[in-house]
C-alpha positions in Angstrom: -44.4 8.2 42.3 -41.7 10.3 44.4 -38.5 9.5 43.0 -35.9 8.1 45.9 -33.0 10.0 46.7 -29.9 8.3 48.7 -28.2 11.1 50.9 -24.8 10.9 52.6 -23.6 13.8 55.0 -20.0 13.4 54.8 -18.5 16.1 57.0 -15.5 18.4 55.5 -14.6 17.1 52.4 -11.2 18.7 50.4 -12.6 20.0 47.5 -10.4 17.8 45.0 -11.6 14.6 46.7 -15.5 15.9 46.3 -14.8 16.6 43.0 -13.7 13.5 41.6 -16.6 11.8 43.6 -18.8 13.4 42.1 -17.7 12.8 38.8 -17.2 8.9 39.0 -21.1 9.5 40.4 -22.1 11.0 37.6 -20.7 8.3 35.7 -22.2 5.4 37.7 -25.6 7.3 37.7 -25.6 7.7 33.9 -24.9 3.9 33.4 -27.8 3.1 35.9 -24.9 1.7 38.6 -26.0 3.7 41.5 -29.5 5.5 42.3 -30.3 9.1 42.2 -27.7 10.4 45.4 -27.1 13.6 47.4 -24.2 14.6 48.7 -24.4 17.2 51.6 -20.6 18.5 53.0 -18.4 21.3 53.5 -15.0 22.1 52.1 -12.1 24.0 53.5 -11.1 26.9 52.3 -11.3 27.0 48.1 -11.9 29.2 45.2 -13.6 27.5 42.5 -13.9 29.3 38.7 -16.2 28.1 36.4 -16.3 28.1 32.8 -17.6 31.9 33.0 -15.0 32.9 35.4 -13.0 36.5 35.0 -9.5 36.1 36.3 -10.6 40.1 37.3 -12.8 38.7 40.0 -10.0 37.0 41.6 -8.7 40.1 43.8 -5.7 38.3 44.9 -2.7 36.7 43.1 -2.6 32.9 43.4 0.7 32.9 45.6 -0.7 35.2 47.9 -4.2 33.3 47.9 -2.1 30.2 48.5 -0.3 31.9 51.6 -3.8 32.9 53.0 -4.6 29.1 53.2 -7.2 28.8 49.8 -7.1 26.3 47.3 -8.0 27.2 43.7 -9.5 25.0 41.1 -11.0 25.7 37.8 -13.7 23.3 37.3 -16.3 22.6 34.6 -19.7 23.9 36.2 -21.4 26.8 35.2 -21.1 30.8 36.7 -17.7 33.1 37.3 -15.7 32.7 41.0 -17.4 31.3 44.2 -15.7 30.8 47.6 -16.5 27.6 49.7 -15.5 27.2 53.0 -16.6 25.6 56.6 -20.0 26.8 58.0 -21.2 26.4 54.4 -23.5 24.0 53.5 -22.8 22.4 50.2 -25.2 20.1 48.3 -24.2 18.3 45.1 -27.3 16.3 43.9 -26.4 13.6 41.6 -29.7 13.1 39.8 -31.0 11.6 36.7 -33.6 14.6 35.1 -34.9 12.0 33.0 -38.1 11.6 31.9 -39.9 14.4 33.8 -37.3 16.9 34.8 -35.5 17.8 31.5 -35.2 21.5 32.1 -32.0 23.1 33.3 -33.6 26.1 34.2 -36.6 24.7 36.0 -34.1 22.5 37.9 -31.5 25.5 38.5 -34.8 27.2 39.9 -35.6 24.5 42.1 -32.3 24.4 43.7 -32.8 27.9 44.6 -36.4 27.4 46.0 -34.6 24.8 48.2 -32.5 27.6 49.8 -35.7 29.8 49.5 -37.7 27.4 51.4 -34.9 27.0 54.3 -34.5 30.3 55.1 -38.1 30.4 55.1 -37.8 27.6 58.0 -36.1 30.0 59.9 -38.7 32.8 59.4 -36.7 34.8 56.8 -37.5 35.9 53.7 -35.4 35.2 50.6 -35.4 35.4 46.8 -34.2 35.9 43.8 -32.8 38.7 41.7 -34.0 39.2 38.3 -30.9 38.7 36.0 -28.9 37.2 38.7 -28.6 33.3 40.0 -28.5 32.1 43.4 -31.0 33.0 46.9 -31.1 36.2 47.8 -32.3 38.4 51.0 -32.7 41.8 49.8 -29.1 42.5 47.9 -27.3 40.2 50.2 -26.4 36.8 48.7 -26.7 33.7 51.0 -26.8 30.8 48.5 -25.0 30.3 45.3 -26.0 27.7 42.4 -23.7 26.4 40.0 -24.4 23.0 38.0 -22.9 20.7 35.4 -25.6 18.3 33.4 -24.1 15.8 31.0 -26.8 13.2 29.3 -29.6 15.1 31.9 -27.7 13.4 35.1 -26.3 16.4 37.1 -23.8 17.1 39.2 -22.3 20.3 40.9 -25.1 22.1 42.9 -25.7 24.5 45.3 -23.8 26.2 48.3 -25.7 27.9 51.6 -23.8 29.8 53.8 -24.9 28.8 57.3 -22.0 29.9 59.8 -19.6 30.8 56.9 -16.9 33.7 57.8 -18.1 36.1 55.5 -14.8 38.3 55.5 -13.2 35.1 53.6 -15.5 35.8 50.4 -13.4 39.4 50.3 -10.5 37.8 48.7 -13.2 37.6 45.4 -15.9 39.4 43.4 -18.6 36.9 44.3 -20.0 35.1 41.4 -18.6 38.3 39.7 -21.0 40.5 40.8 -20.5 44.0 41.6 -22.2 46.0 44.0 -23.6 43.4 46.2 -23.0 41.7 49.7 -22.9 38.2 51.1 -24.8 36.8 54.1 -25.4 34.2 56.3 -28.1 32.2 58.7 -26.1 33.4 61.6 -25.8 37.1 60.5 -29.3 37.4 59.6 -30.4 35.5 62.7 -27.8 36.9 65.1 -27.2 33.6 66.3 -25.5 30.5 65.8 -27.1 27.5 63.8 -25.8 24.3 64.3 -25.0 22.5 61.0 -27.0 19.0 61.8 -29.9 21.4 62.8 -29.4 23.3 59.1 -29.3 19.9 57.1 -32.3 18.2 58.8 -34.0 21.2 57.5 -32.5 21.1 54.0 -33.8 17.6 53.5 -36.8 18.1 54.4 -37.2 20.9 52.3 -35.3 19.3 49.1 -37.3 16.3 49.5 -40.3 18.4 48.9 -39.7 20.3 46.0 -37.8 17.5 44.1 -40.7 15.4 44.9 -38.6 12.6 46.6 -38.2 10.5 49.5 -34.7 10.8 50.8 -33.1 7.6 51.9 -29.9 8.7 54.3 -26.7 6.1 54.0 -23.6 5.8 56.4 -22.0 3.9 53.6 -19.0 5.1 51.3 -21.3 6.7 48.3 -19.4 4.0 45.9 -19.7 1.2 48.2 -20.0 -2.1 46.9 -20.2 -0.7 42.8 -17.6 -2.2 40.4 -15.2 0.3 39.1 -16.1 -0.4 36.0 -19.4 1.8 36.4 -17.6 4.8 37.3 -14.4 4.6 35.0 -14.2 7.4 31.9 -15.1 6.1 28.8 -12.2 5.3 26.2 -13.2 7.4 23.5 -14.1 10.5 25.9 -9.6 10.6 27.1 -8.7 9.6 23.8 -6.3 11.8 21.9 -7.1 13.8 18.7 -6.7 12.9 15.5 
């Protein structure tokens, strides 16, 4: 039976706000208080540093980045340094992978496959590069993946360049990968791609890859949920002894 996933299109959301929402949803999903959820959104200009981030892949000093309008956040996902910004379609699935999808590698590949198939819907041939994550068109990265999984409930996810200003990537070594480029649907197609159109196609592909029925919702993702369901667990926040 297909799983049911509630989808929220949130528009432009500051990174810190979206991160806090993900953490709350992940805790609530772990406790069974919310269904599987997919957040689709964009961020203002932000640099995120994953657990494996190397400072040398940040090409500008923090003060210079701030002057250029970038926020910088250190976060708990896997991976190195990533840029998010307007025109980039970001997907944060909050999914319980139990009982039948408890395989981290499969989950990452499914996120990559979603972007590969979305590119194919536009007539573009995308794929993988051995030893590197994400989705590529030849040697140009069009989509990134970084995840965190706790008790088999996911957060973070994928970011696909739709109309992204690719010049913004010049402040970092994207994902710590030297000698590779970045691209977008707009650059590859040589035309503007409406974000709503890309989201429509993304939802169709995501449903197929994850064997799911997507249920759109206009309500806030935590509407009607008891705050106790997404509150941090006391033992996790207790000081060490």
